[in-house]
All heavy atoms as a GROMACS GRO file, in nm:
protein
  610
    1ALA      N    1  13.922  14.228  20.225
    1ALA     CA    2  13.800  14.287  20.176
    1ALA      C    3  13.829  14.418  20.104
    1ALA      O    4  13.769  14.448  20.002
    1ALA     CB    5  13.702  14.308  20.290
    2ALA      N    6  13.924  14.497  20.156
    2ALA     CA    7  13.957  14.624  20.092
    2ALA      C    8  14.014  14.602  19.953
    2ALA      O    9  13.981  14.673  19.859
    2ALA     CB   10  14.055  14.702  20.179
    3LEU      N   11  14.100  14.501  19.939
    3LEU     CA   12  14.158  14.470  19.808
    3LEU      C   13  14.049  14.424  19.711
    3LEU      O   14  14.046  14.462  19.596
    3LEU     CB   15  14.266  14.362  19.822
    3LEU     CG   16  14.341  14.325  19.695
    3LEU    CD1   17  14.412  14.446  19.636
    3LEU    CD2   18  14.442  14.216  19.724
    4TYR      N   19  13.956  14.344  19.760
    4TYR     CA   20  13.844  14.297  19.677
    4TYR      C   21  13.761  14.416  19.629
    4TYR      O   22  13.722  14.422  19.513
    4TYR     CB   23  13.758  14.199  19.755
    4TYR     CG   24  13.642  14.144  19.675
    4TYR    CD1   25  13.665  14.055  19.571
    4TYR    CD2   26  13.512  14.181  19.703
    4TYR    CE1   27  13.559  14.003  19.498
    4TYR    CE2   28  13.406  14.130  19.631
    4TYR     CZ   29  13.430  14.041  19.528
    4TYR     OH   30  13.326  13.992  19.457
    5ARG      N   31  13.736  14.511  19.717
    5ARG     CA   32  13.658  14.629  19.677
    5ARG      C   33  13.730  14.707  19.568
    5ARG      O   34  13.666  14.763  19.479
    5ARG     CB   35  13.634  14.719  19.798
    5ARG     CG   36  13.531  14.665  19.893
    5ARG     CD   37  13.503  14.765  20.005
    5ARG     NE   38  13.416  14.708  20.104
    5ARG     CZ   39  13.455  14.665  20.223
    5ARG    NH1   40  13.581  14.675  20.259
    5ARG    NH2   41  13.369  14.612  20.307
    6GLN      N   42  13.863  14.712  19.572
    6GLN     CA   43  13.940  14.783  19.471
    6GLN      C   44  13.932  14.714  19.335
    6GLN      O   45  13.939  14.779  19.233
    6GLN     CB   46  14.086  14.794  19.514
    6GLN     CG   47  14.109  14.887  19.629
    6GLN     CD   48  14.253  14.884  19.677
    6GLN    OE1   49  14.337  14.818  19.618
    6GLN    NE2   50  14.279  14.955  19.784
    7THR      N   51  13.917  14.582  19.333
    7THR     CA   52  13.912  14.509  19.207
    7THR      C   53  13.778  14.526  19.136
    7THR      O   54  13.769  14.500  19.017
    7THR     CB   55  13.940  14.359  19.226
    7THR    OG1   56  13.839  14.302  19.308
    7THR    CG2   57  14.077  14.336  19.286
    8ALA      N   58  13.676  14.565  19.209
    8ALA     CA   59  13.543  14.585  19.150
    8ALA      C   60  13.490  14.723  19.188
    8ALA      O   61  13.385  14.735  19.250
    8ALA     CB   62  13.448  14.476  19.199
    9PRO      N   63  13.562  14.831  19.152
    9PRO     CA   64  13.522  14.963  19.199
    9PRO      C   65  13.390  15.013  19.142
    9PRO      O   66  13.328  15.101  19.201
    9PRO     CB   67  13.638  15.053  19.152
    9PRO     CG   68  13.696  14.983  19.035
    9PRO     CD   69  13.678  14.836  19.064
   10ALA      N   70  13.346  14.960  19.031
   10ALA     CA   71  13.222  15.007  18.969
   10ALA      C   72  13.098  14.949  19.038
   10ALA      O   73  12.988  15.002  19.022
   10ALA     CB   74  13.220  14.971  18.821
   11ARG      N   75  13.116  14.844  19.117
   11ARG     CA   76  13.001  14.780  19.183
   11ARG      C   77  12.979  14.841  19.321
   11ARG      O   78  13.074  14.868  19.393
   11ARG     CB   79  13.024  14.630  19.198
   11ARG     CG   80  13.022  14.558  19.065
   11ARG     CD   81  13.037  14.411  19.082
   11ARG     NE   82  12.924  14.356  19.156
   11ARG     CZ   83  12.923  14.232  19.200
   11ARG    NH1   84  13.024  14.152  19.181
   11ARG    NH2   85  12.819  14.186  19.267
   12GLU      N   86  12.855  14.859  19.356
   12GLU     CA   87  12.821  14.906  19.489
   12GLU      C   88  12.843  14.791  19.588
   12GLU      O   89  12.814  14.676  19.557
   12GLU     CB   90  12.674  14.950  19.494
   12GLU     CG   91  12.643  15.070  19.408
   12GLU     CD   92  12.712  15.196  19.459
   12GLU    OE1   93  12.724  15.212  19.581
   12GLU    OE2   94  12.753  15.278  19.375
   13ILE      N   95  12.894  14.823  19.705
   13ILE     CA   96  12.919  14.722  19.806
   13ILE      C   97  12.792  14.644  19.839
   13ILE      O   98  12.794  14.523  19.859
   13ILE     CB   99  12.976  14.787  19.935
   13ILE    CG1  100  13.112  14.851  19.905
   13ILE    CG2  101  12.987  14.688  20.049
   13ILE    CD1  102  13.217  14.757  19.856
   14GLU      N  103  12.678  14.713  19.842
   14GLU     CA  104  12.551  14.647  19.876
   14GLU      C  105  12.511  14.543  19.772
   14GLU      O  106  12.438  14.450  19.802
   14GLU     CB  107  12.439  14.751  19.889
   14GLU     CG  108  12.458  14.847  20.005
   14GLU     CD  109  12.560  14.958  19.977
   14GLU    OE1  110  12.585  14.990  19.858
   14GLU    OE2  111  12.616  15.011  20.074
   15SER      N  112  12.559  14.557  19.647
   15SER     CA  113  12.522  14.461  19.543
   15SER      C  114  12.608  14.335  19.547
   15SER      O  115  12.578  14.238  19.479
   15SER     CB  116  12.532  14.526  19.404
   15SER     OG  117  12.668  14.545  19.369
   16MET      N  118  12.715  14.339  19.626
   16MET     CA  119  12.802  14.222  19.634
   16MET      C  120  12.742  14.120  19.731
   16MET      O  121  12.662  14.153  19.818
   16MET     CB  122  12.941  14.264  19.681
   16MET     CG  123  13.012  14.353  19.581
   16MET     SD  124  13.177  14.392  19.639
   16MET     CE  125  13.228  14.507  19.515
   17SER      N  126  12.782  13.997  19.717
   17SER     CA  127  12.729  13.888  19.798
   17SER      C  128  12.752  13.912  19.946
   17SER      O  129  12.859  13.954  19.988
   17SER     CB  130  12.796  13.756  19.758
   17SER     OG  131  12.761  13.654  19.846
   18HIS      N  132  12.652  13.884  20.026
   18HIS     CA  133  12.666  13.898  20.171
   18HIS      C  134  12.727  13.773  20.234
   18HIS      O  135  12.755  13.771  20.353
   18HIS     CB  136  12.530  13.927  20.235
   18HIS     CG  137  12.474  14.059  20.192
   18HIS    ND1  138  12.527  14.179  20.232
   18HIS    CD2  139  12.372  14.091  20.109
   18HIS    CE1  140  12.460  14.279  20.177
   18HIS    NE2  141  12.366  14.227  20.100
   19THR      N  142  12.744  13.668  20.155
   19THR     CA  143  12.808  13.546  20.206
   19THR      C  144  12.940  13.520  20.135
   19THR      O  145  13.002  13.418  20.158
   19THR     CB  146  12.715  13.424  20.185
   19THR    OG1  147  12.689  13.410  20.046
   19THR    CG2  148  12.586  13.439  20.262
   20GLY      N  149  12.982  13.612  20.051
   20GLY     CA  150  13.106  13.594  19.977
   20GLY      C  151  13.227  13.647  20.051
   20GLY      O  152  13.231  13.649  20.174
   21ILE      N  153  13.322  13.696  19.977
   21ILE     CA  154  13.451  13.734  20.033
   21ILE      C  155  13.442  13.850  20.133
   21ILE      O  156  13.527  13.866  20.219
   21ILE     CB  157  13.551  13.765  19.920
   21ILE    CG1  158  13.694  13.760  19.972
   21ILE    CG2  159  13.517  13.898  19.853
   21ILE    CD1  160  13.797  13.751  19.865
   22LEU      N  161  13.338  13.932  20.123
   22LEU     CA  162  13.325  14.045  20.216
   22LEU      C  163  13.267  14.004  20.351
   22LEU      O  164  13.277  14.081  20.446
   22LEU     CB  165  13.238  14.155  20.153
   22LEU     CG  166  13.296  14.219  20.027
   22LEU    CD1  167  13.200  14.322  19.972
   22LEU    CD2  168  13.430  14.282  20.057
   23ALA      N  169  13.210  13.887  20.361
   23ALA     CA  170  13.151  13.842  20.487
   23ALA      C  171  13.178  13.693  20.505
   23ALA      O  172  13.087  13.612  20.509
   23ALA     CB  173  13.001  13.871  20.490
   24LEU      N  174  13.304  13.657  20.513
   24LEU     CA  175  13.340  13.516  20.520
   24LEU      C  176  13.308  13.455  20.656
   24LEU      O  177  13.338  13.514  20.760
   24LEU     CB  178  13.490  13.499  20.496
   24LEU     CG  179  13.541  13.523  20.356
   24LEU    CD1  180  13.692  13.509  20.353
   24LEU    CD2  181  13.478  13.428  20.258
   25ASP      N  182  13.248  13.338  20.652
   25ASP     CA  183  13.241  13.258  20.773
   25ASP      C  184  13.341  13.144  20.754
   25ASP      O  185  13.408  13.135  20.651
   25ASP     CB  186  13.099  13.208  20.799
   25ASP     CG  187  13.044  13.120  20.687
   25ASP    OD1  188  13.122  13.070  20.605
   25ASP    OD2  189  12.921  13.101  20.683
   26ALA      N  190  13.358  13.060  20.852
   26ALA     CA  191  13.460  12.955  20.846
   26ALA      C  192  13.441  12.862  20.726
   26ALA      O  193  13.538  12.827  20.658
   26ALA     CB  194  13.461  12.875  20.976
   27GLU      N  195  13.317  12.826  20.698
   27GLU     CA  196  13.290  12.734  20.587
   27GLU      C  197  13.322  12.800  20.453
   27GLU      O  198  13.385  12.739  20.367
   27GLU     CB  199  13.143  12.691  20.590
   27GLU     CG  200  13.107  12.589  20.485
   27GLU     CD  201  12.963  12.545  20.494
   27GLU    OE1  202  12.903  12.554  20.602
   27GLU    OE2  203  12.911  12.500  20.391
   28ASN      N  204  13.282  12.926  20.435
   28ASN     CA  205  13.312  12.997  20.310
   28ASN      C  206  13.463  13.011  20.292
   28ASN      O  207  13.514  12.994  20.182
   28ASN     CB  208  13.251  13.138  20.312
   28ASN     CG  209  13.103  13.139  20.290
   28ASN    OD1  210  13.034  13.047  20.329
   28ASN    ND2  211  13.054  13.244  20.229
   29PHE      N  212  13.533  13.045  20.400
   29PHE     CA  213  13.677  13.063  20.392
   29PHE      C  214  13.745  12.934  20.347
   29PHE      O  215  13.830  12.936  20.258
   29PHE     CB  216  13.733  13.109  20.527
   29PHE     CG  217  13.882  13.121  20.527
   29PHE    CD1  218  13.944  13.227  20.463
   29PHE    CD2  219  13.961  13.026  20.589
   29PHE    CE1  220  14.082  13.238  20.461
   29PHE    CE2  221  14.099  13.036  20.589
   29PHE     CZ  222  14.159  13.143  20.524
   30ARG      N  223  13.707  12.821  20.407
   30ARG     CA  224  13.766  12.692  20.367
   30ARG      C  225  13.737  12.661  20.222
   30ARG      O  226  13.822  12.610  20.149
   30ARG     CB  227  13.716  12.581  20.458
   30ARG     CG  228  13.779  12.583  20.596
   30ARG     CD  229  13.745  12.457  20.676
   30ARG     NE  230  13.602  12.448  20.704
   30ARG     CZ  231  13.545  12.497  20.815
   30ARG    NH1  232  13.617  12.558  20.904
   30ARG    NH2  233  13.415  12.482  20.834
   31SER      N  234  13.616  12.694  20.175
   31SER     CA  235  13.579  12.671  20.036
   31SER      C  236  13.664  12.756  19.941
   31SER      O  237  13.719  12.704  19.843
   31SER     CB  238  13.431  12.702  20.016
   31SER     OG  239  13.396  12.692  19.880
   32TYR      N  240  13.676  12.885  19.970
   32TYR     CA  241  13.760  12.972  19.887
   32TYR      C  242  13.905  12.927  19.888
   32TYR      O  243  13.974  12.927  19.786
   32TYR     CB  244  13.752  13.118  19.935
   32TYR     CG  245  13.631  13.192  19.886
   32TYR    CD1  246  13.529  13.227  19.972
   32TYR    CD2  247  13.620  13.231  19.753
   32TYR    CE1  248  13.418  13.297  19.928
   32TYR    CE2  249  13.509  13.301  19.708
   32TYR     CZ  250  13.409  13.334  19.796
   32TYR     OH  251  13.300  13.402  19.752
   33ARG      N  252  13.955  12.888  20.005
   33ARG     CA  253  14.094  12.844  20.018
   33ARG      C  254  14.119  12.718  19.935
   33ARG      O  255  14.220  12.706  19.865
   33ARG     CB  256  14.129  12.820  20.164
   33ARG     CG  257  14.276  12.798  20.188
   33ARG     CD  258  14.310  12.796  20.333
   33ARG     NE  259  14.252  12.679  20.396
   33ARG     CZ  260  14.265  12.649  20.524
   33ARG    NH1  261  14.331  12.728  20.604
   33ARG    NH2  262  14.211  12.540  20.572
   34ALA      N  263  14.027  12.624  19.937
   34ALA     CA  264  14.040  12.501  19.859
   34ALA      C  265  14.037  12.531  19.709
   34ALA      O  266  14.116  12.475  19.632
   34ALA     CB  267  13.929  12.403  19.896
   35LYS      N  268  13.946  12.618  19.666
   35LYS     CA  269  13.939  12.654  19.524
   35LYS      C  270  14.067  12.723  19.479
   35LYS      O  271  14.118  12.697  19.370
   35LYS     CB  272  13.818  12.746  19.499
   35LYS     CG  273  13.686  12.674  19.510
   35LYS     CD  274  13.572  12.771  19.493
   35LYS     CE  275  13.438  12.703  19.518
   35LYS     NZ  276  13.326  12.797  19.510
   36LEU      N  277  14.119  12.812  19.563
   36LEU     CA  278  14.242  12.881  19.530
   36LEU      C  279  14.358  12.783  19.519
   36LEU      O  280  14.438  12.790  19.426
   36LEU     CB  281  14.273  12.988  19.636
   36LEU     CG  282  14.402  13.066  19.616
   36LEU    CD1  283  14.403  13.139  19.483
   36LEU    CD2  284  14.422  13.162  19.731
   37ARG      N  285  14.365  12.688  19.610
   37ARG     CA  286  14.473  12.589  19.606
   37ARG      C  287  14.466  12.506  19.478
   37ARG      O  288  14.568  12.482  19.413
   37ARG     CB  289  14.469  12.498  19.728
   37ARG     CG  290  14.578  12.392  19.724
   37ARG     CD  291  14.606  12.333  19.860
   37ARG     NE  292  14.704  12.228  19.854
   37ARG     CZ  293  14.834  12.247  19.841
   37ARG    NH1  294  14.883  12.367  19.830
   37ARG    NH2  295  14.917  12.144  19.837
   38LYS      N  296  14.348  12.462  19.440
   38LYS     CA  297  14.333  12.384  19.316
   38LYS      C  298  14.374  12.465  19.194
   38LYS      O  299  14.441  12.415  19.104
   38LYS     CB  300  14.188  12.336  19.301
   38LYS     CG  301  14.152  12.225  19.397
   38LYS     CD  302  14.007  12.186  19.380
   38LYS     CE  303  13.965  12.089  19.489
   38LYS     NZ  304  13.822  12.056  19.481
   39THR      N  305  14.336  12.592  19.192
   39THR     CA  306  14.373  12.679  19.080
   39THR      C  307  14.524  12.698  19.074
   39THR      O  308  14.584  12.692  18.966
   39THR     CB  309  14.303  12.816  19.094
   39THR    OG1  310  14.161  12.794  19.096
   39THR    CG2  311  14.338  12.909  18.980
   40LEU      N  312  14.587  12.719  19.188
   40LEU     CA  313  14.732  12.734  19.193
   40LEU      C  314  14.803  12.606  19.148
   40LEU      O  315  14.903  12.612  19.078
   40LEU     CB  316  14.778  12.773  19.334
   40LEU     CG  317  14.741  12.914  19.379
   40LEU    CD1  318  14.771  12.933  19.527
   40LEU    CD2  319  14.811  13.019  19.295
   41GLU      N  320  14.751  12.490  19.190
   41GLU     CA  321  14.811  12.362  19.150
   41GLU      C  322  14.803  12.343  18.999
   41GLU      O  323  14.900  12.298  18.937
   41GLU     CB  324  14.744  12.246  19.221
   41GLU     CG  325  14.789  12.229  19.363
   41GLU     CD  326  14.726  12.110  19.433
   41GLU    OE1  327  14.643  12.038  19.370
   41GLU    OE2  328  14.759  12.088  19.550
   42ARG      N  329  14.689  12.378  18.940
   42ARG     CA  330  14.675  12.365  18.794
   42ARG      C  331  14.769  12.460  18.721
   42ARG      O  332  14.827  12.426  18.619
   42ARG     CB  333  14.530  12.390  18.752
   42ARG     CG  334  14.438  12.273  18.775
   42ARG     CD  335  14.306  12.291  18.702
   42ARG     NE  336  14.236  12.413  18.738
   42ARG     CZ  337  14.145  12.422  18.835
   42ARG    NH1  338  14.113  12.316  18.905
   42ARG    NH2  339  14.086  12.536  18.860
   43ALA      N  340  14.784  12.581  18.774
   43ALA     CA  341  14.865  12.682  18.706
   43ALA      C  342  15.014  12.664  18.726
   43ALA      O  343  15.092  12.683  18.633
   43ALA     CB  344  14.824  12.822  18.753
   44PHE      N  345  15.057  12.625  18.846
   44PHE     CA  346  15.200  12.623  18.879
   44PHE      C  347  15.256  12.487  18.918
   44PHE      O  348  15.376  12.473  18.932
   44PHE     CB  349  15.228  12.720  18.995
   44PHE     CG  350  15.193  12.862  18.965
   44PHE    CD1  351  15.081  12.920  19.021
   44PHE    CD2  352  15.270  12.938  18.879
   44PHE    CE1  353  15.048  13.053  18.994
   44PHE    CE2  354  15.238  13.070  18.850
   44PHE     CZ  355  15.127  13.126  18.908
   45GLY      N  356  15.168  12.389  18.939
   45GLY     CA  357  15.213  12.258  18.985
   45GLY      C  358  15.210  12.250  19.137
   45GLY      O  359  15.210  12.351  19.206
   46PRO      N  360  15.207  12.127  19.190
   46PRO     CA  361  15.191  12.107  19.335
   46PRO      C  362  15.303  12.167  19.420
   46PRO      O  363  15.278  12.220  19.527
   46PRO     CB  364  15.186  11.956  19.351
   46PRO     CG  365  15.171  11.899  19.217
   46PRO     CD  366  15.207  12.002  19.117
   47ALA      N  367  15.427  12.160  19.373
   47ALA     CA  368  15.540  12.209  19.454
   47ALA      C  369  15.532  12.360  19.475
   47ALA      O  370  15.548  12.410  19.586
   47ALA     CB  371  15.672  12.172  19.389
   48VAL      N  372  15.504  12.433  19.369
   48VAL     CA  373  15.494  12.579  19.380
   48VAL      C  374  15.366  12.619  19.452
   48VAL      O  375  15.365  12.712  19.532
   48VAL     CB  376  15.504  12.646  19.241
   48VAL    CG1  377  15.483  12.796  19.250
   48VAL    CG2  378  15.638  12.615  19.177
   49ALA      N  379  15.256  12.547  19.426
   49ALA     CA  380  15.129  12.578  19.491
   49ALA      C  381  15.144  12.567  19.643
   49ALA      O  382  15.086  12.647  19.716
   49ALA     CB  383  15.019  12.485  19.442
   50GLU      N  384  15.222  12.474  19.689
   50GLU     CA  385  15.244  12.458  19.833
   50GLU      C  386  15.312  12.582  19.892
   50GLU      O  387  15.283  12.624  20.003
   50GLU     CB  388  15.330  12.335  19.860
   50GLU     CG  389  15.344  12.299  20.006
   50GLU     CD  390  15.418  12.170  20.025
   50GLU    OE1  391  15.377  12.069  19.964
   50GLU    OE2  392  15.516  12.170  20.101
   51GLN      N  393  15.402  12.643  19.816
   51GLN     CA  394  15.470  12.765  19.861
   51GLN      C  395  15.377  12.886  19.860
   51GLN      O  396  15.396  12.980  19.935
   51GLN     CB  397  15.590  12.796  19.773
   51GLN     CG  398  15.699  12.692  19.779
   51GLN     CD  399  15.809  12.719  19.677
   51GLN    OE1  400  15.814  12.825  19.616
   51GLN    NE2  401  15.896  12.622  19.658
   52LEU      N  402  15.276  12.884  19.772
   52LEU     CA  403  15.185  12.997  19.756
   52LEU      C  404  15.056  12.986  19.837
   52LEU      O  405  14.977  13.079  19.839
   52LEU     CB  406  15.149  13.014  19.608
   52LEU     CG  407  15.263  13.045  19.513
   52LEU    CD1  408  15.212  13.044  19.370
   52LEU    CD2  409  15.327  13.177  19.547
   53GLU      N  410  15.034  12.873  19.904
   53GLU     CA  411  14.906  12.853  19.972
   53GLU      C  412  14.889  12.946  20.092
   53GLU      O  413  14.985  13.000  20.146
   53GLU     CB  414  14.890  12.708  20.014
   53GLU     CG  415  14.976  12.666  20.130
   53GLU     CD  416  14.958  12.518  20.165
   53GLU    OE1  417  14.870  12.453  20.109
   53GLU    OE2  418  15.034  12.471  20.249
   54ILE      N  419  14.766  12.964  20.131
   54ILE     CA  420  14.731  13.046  20.246
   54ILE      C  421  14.772  12.971  20.372
   54ILE      O  422  14.740  12.854  20.389
   54ILE     CB  423  14.579  13.075  20.247
   54ILE    CG1  424  14.541  13.155  20.123
   54ILE    CG2  425  14.539  13.147  20.375
   54ILE    CD1  426  14.393  13.168  20.103
   55THR      N  427  14.844  13.039  20.461
   55THR     CA  428  14.890  12.978  20.584
   55THR      C  429  14.830  13.050  20.704
   55THR      O  430  14.795  13.168  20.697
   55THR     CB  431  15.043  12.982  20.595
   55THR    OG1  432  15.087  13.118  20.588
   55THR    CG2  433  15.108  12.903  20.483
   56ALA      N  434  14.821  12.979  20.815
   56ALA     CA  435  14.767  13.035  20.939
   56ALA      C  436  14.882  13.071  21.032
   56ALA      O  437  14.981  13.000  21.041
   56ALA     CB  438  14.676  12.935  21.006
   57THR      N  439  14.866  13.184  21.102
   57THR     CA  440  14.962  13.228  21.201
   57THR      C  441  14.886  13.262  21.329
   57THR      O  442  14.783  13.326  21.323
   57THR     CB  443  15.036  13.355  21.152
   57THR    OG1  444  15.094  13.328  21.026
   57THR    CG2  445  15.144  13.397  21.249
   58GLY      N  446  14.937  13.218  21.441
   58GLY     CA  447  14.871  13.248  21.568
   58GLY      C  448  14.773  13.140  21.607
   58GLY      O  449  14.756  13.039  21.538
   59LYS      N  450  14.711  13.160  21.721
   59LYS     CA  451  14.614  13.064  21.773
   59LYS      C  452  14.481  13.134  21.793
   59LYS      O  453  14.474  13.256  21.804
   59LYS     CB  454  14.664  13.006  21.905
   59LYS     CG  455  14.791  12.925  21.887
   59LYS     CD  456  14.831  12.857  22.015
   59LYS     CE  457  14.958  12.776  21.988
   59LYS     NZ  458  14.996  12.695  22.099
   60ARG      N  459  14.376  13.054  21.800
   60ARG     CA  460  14.242  13.109  21.819
   60ARG      C  461  14.237  13.190  21.947
   60ARG      O  462  14.299  13.151  22.044
   60ARG     CB  463  14.139  12.996  21.825
   60ARG     CG  464  14.119  12.930  21.694
   60ARG     CD  465  14.011  12.826  21.707
   60ARG     NE  466  14.001  12.752  21.583
   60ARG     CZ  467  13.929  12.644  21.568
   60ARG    NH1  468  13.859  12.597  21.668
   60ARG    NH2  469  13.924  12.583  21.453
   61PRO      N  470  14.166  13.297  21.954
   61PRO     CA  471  14.085  13.359  21.850
   61PRO      C  472  14.163  13.455  21.762
   61PRO      O  473  14.107  13.516  21.674
   61PRO     CB  474  13.979  13.435  21.929
   61PRO     CG  475  14.050  13.478  22.051
   61PRO     CD  476  14.147  13.366  22.082
   62GLY      N  477  14.294  13.469  21.785
   62GLY     CA  478  14.371  13.567  21.710
   62GLY      C  479  14.439  13.513  21.587
   62GLY      O  480  14.539  13.568  21.542
   63THR      N  481  14.388  13.405  21.530
   63THR     CA  482  14.449  13.346  21.411
   63THR      C  483  14.438  13.442  21.294
   63THR      O  484  14.334  13.499  21.268
   63THR     CB  485  14.381  13.213  21.375
   63THR    OG1  486  14.383  13.127  21.488
   63THR    CG2  487  14.450  13.146  21.258
   64ARG      N  488  14.549  13.458  21.225
   64ARG     CA  489  14.552  13.541  21.104
   64ARG      C  490  14.597  13.453  20.989
   64ARG      O  491  14.670  13.357  21.007
   64ARG     CB  492  14.647  13.657  21.123
   64ARG     CG  493  14.601  13.751  21.233
   64ARG     CD  494  14.694  13.866  21.247
   64ARG     NE  495  14.693  13.938  21.119
   64ARG     CZ  496  14.732  14.061  21.106
   64ARG    NH1  497  14.776  14.128  21.208
   64ARG    NH2  498  14.730  14.120  20.988
   65TYR      N  499  14.554  13.488  20.869
   65TYR     CA  500  14.587  13.411  20.751
   65TYR      C  501  14.658  13.499  20.651
   65TYR      O  502  14.632  13.618  20.641
   65TYR     CB  503  14.461  13.352  20.688
   65TYR     CG  504  14.391  13.255  20.779
   65TYR    CD1  505  14.295  13.297  20.868
   65TYR    CD2  506  14.426  13.121  20.777
   65TYR    CE1  507  14.232  13.208  20.955
   65TYR    CE2  508  14.364  13.031  20.862
   65TYR     CZ  509  14.267  13.076  20.950
   65TYR     OH  510  14.207  12.988  21.035
   66GLY      N  511  14.749  13.439  20.576
   66GLY     CA  512  14.821  13.514  20.476
   66GLY      C  513  14.903  13.421  20.389
   66GLY      O  514  14.891  13.298  20.397
   67LEU      N  515  14.989  13.478  20.309
   67LEU     CA  516  15.077  13.400  20.224
   67LEU      C  517  15.205  13.370  20.300
   67LEU      O  518  15.256  13.456  20.372
   67LEU     CB  519  15.110  13.476  20.095
   67LEU     CG  520  14.990  13.510  20.007
   67LEU    CD1  521  15.035  13.593  19.889
   67LEU    CD2  522  14.921  13.383  19.960
   68GLY      N  523  15.258  13.251  20.282
   68GLY     CA  524  15.378  13.210  20.353
   68GLY      C  525  15.506  13.249  20.283
   68GLY      O  526  15.611  13.191  20.312
   69ILE      N  527  15.502  13.344  20.193
   69ILE     CA  528  15.623  13.388  20.123
   69ILE      C  529  15.655  13.532  20.163
   69ILE      O  530  15.569  13.604  20.212
   69ILE     CB  531  15.608  13.376  19.969
   69ILE    CG1  532  15.495  13.464  19.918
   69ILE    CG2  533  15.586  13.233  19.928
   69ILE    CD1  534  15.483  13.467  19.767
   70SER      N  535  15.777  13.572  20.141
   70SER     CA  536  15.818  13.706  20.181
   70SER      C  537  15.752  13.812  20.094
   70SER      O  538  15.721  13.787  19.977
   70SER     CB  539  15.970  13.720  20.172
   70SER     OG  540  16.012  13.712  20.038
   71ARG      N  541  15.734  13.929  20.150
   71ARG     CA  542  15.671  14.040  20.078
   71ARG      C  543  15.749  14.077  19.952
   71ARG      O  544  15.692  14.120  19.853
   71ARG     CB  545  15.661  14.162  20.168
   71ARG     CG  546  15.562  14.146  20.279
   71ARG     CD  547  15.565  14.269  20.367
   71ARG     NE  548  15.478  14.247  20.481
   71ARG     CZ  549  15.384  14.331  20.520
   71ARG    NH1  550  15.366  14.442  20.454
   71ARG    NH2  551  15.309  14.303  20.623
   72GLU      N  552  15.880  14.063  19.958
   72GLU     CA  553  15.965  14.100  19.844
   72GLU      C  554  15.934  14.016  19.720
   72GLU      O  555  15.957  14.060  19.608
   72GLU     CB  556  16.112  14.086  19.880
   72GLU     CG  557  16.160  14.186  19.984
   72GLU     CD  558  16.123  14.146  20.127
   72GLU    OE1  559  16.103  14.025  20.154
   72GLU    OE2  560  16.112  14.236  20.211
   73ARG      N  561  15.884  13.896  19.739
   73ARG     CA  562  15.856  13.806  19.626
   73ARG      C  563  15.717  13.827  19.567
   73ARG      O  564  15.685  13.769  19.464
   73ARG     CB  565  15.872  13.661  19.670
   73ARG     CG  566  16.016  13.630  19.710
   73ARG     CD  567  16.037  13.485  19.738
   73ARG     NE  568  16.014  13.410  19.614
   73ARG     CZ  569  15.995  13.279  19.610
   73ARG    NH1  570  15.995  13.209  19.721
   73ARG    NH2  571  15.974  13.218  19.498
   74ILE      N  572  15.634  13.911  19.630
   74ILE     CA  573  15.496  13.932  19.584
   74ILE      C  574  15.492  14.047  19.485
   74ILE      O  575  15.544  14.155  19.512
   74ILE     CB  576  15.403  13.959  19.702
   74ILE    CG1  577  15.400  13.839  19.797
   74ILE    CG2  578  15.263  13.992  19.653
   74ILE    CD1  579  15.324  13.864  19.925
   75ARG      N  580  15.430  14.026  19.371
   75ARG     CA  581  15.408  14.130  19.272
   75ARG      C  582  15.260  14.128  19.234
   75ARG      O  583  15.206  14.024  19.199
   75ARG     CB  584  15.488  14.104  19.144
   75ARG     CG  585  15.637  14.099  19.162
   75ARG     CD  586  15.695  14.241  19.163
   75ARG     NE  587  15.839  14.237  19.161
   75ARG     CZ  588  15.915  14.230  19.271
   75ARG    NH1  589  15.861  14.222  19.388
   75ARG    NH2  590  16.046  14.230  19.261
   76VAL      N  591  15.194  14.242  19.241
   76VAL     CA  592  15.055  14.254  19.199
   76VAL      C  593  15.057  14.310  19.057
   76VAL      O  594  15.107  14.418  19.034
   76VAL     CB  595  14.975  14.345  19.293
   76VAL    CG1  596  14.832  14.361  19.244
   76VAL    CG2  597  14.977  14.291  19.436
   77VAL      N  598  15.002  14.234  18.964
   77VAL     CA  599  15.002  14.272  18.823
   77VAL      C  600  14.858  14.296  18.782
   77VAL      O  601  14.771  14.213  18.804
   77VAL     CB  602  15.065  14.160  18.736
   77VAL    CG1  603  15.065  14.200  18.591
   77VAL    CG2  604  15.204  14.127  18.786
   78SER      N  605  14.834  14.409  18.720
   78SER     CA  606  14.697  14.436  18.676
   78SER      C  607  14.690  14.443  18.525
   78SER      O  608  14.784  14.450  18.455
   78SER     CB  609  14.646  14.568  18.736
   78SER     OG  610  14.734  14.672  18.705
   0.00000   0.00000   0.00000
């Protein structure tokens, strides 16, 4: 959520969707994850998209999600 806020600094938090990325429920999260996977597959192909997909770590209720690649390989380009 903090990263999302940084990408849209001109918008007030209150004007952003209350069901979007700032307030994800399980259904919204699965929807965003599926859309992201499809976008990655179109851009990089299925083999690379599999390496870039969101992965789960831990068990309920402490499940965390993130990228399954090392931090050294991540570059944020603006």
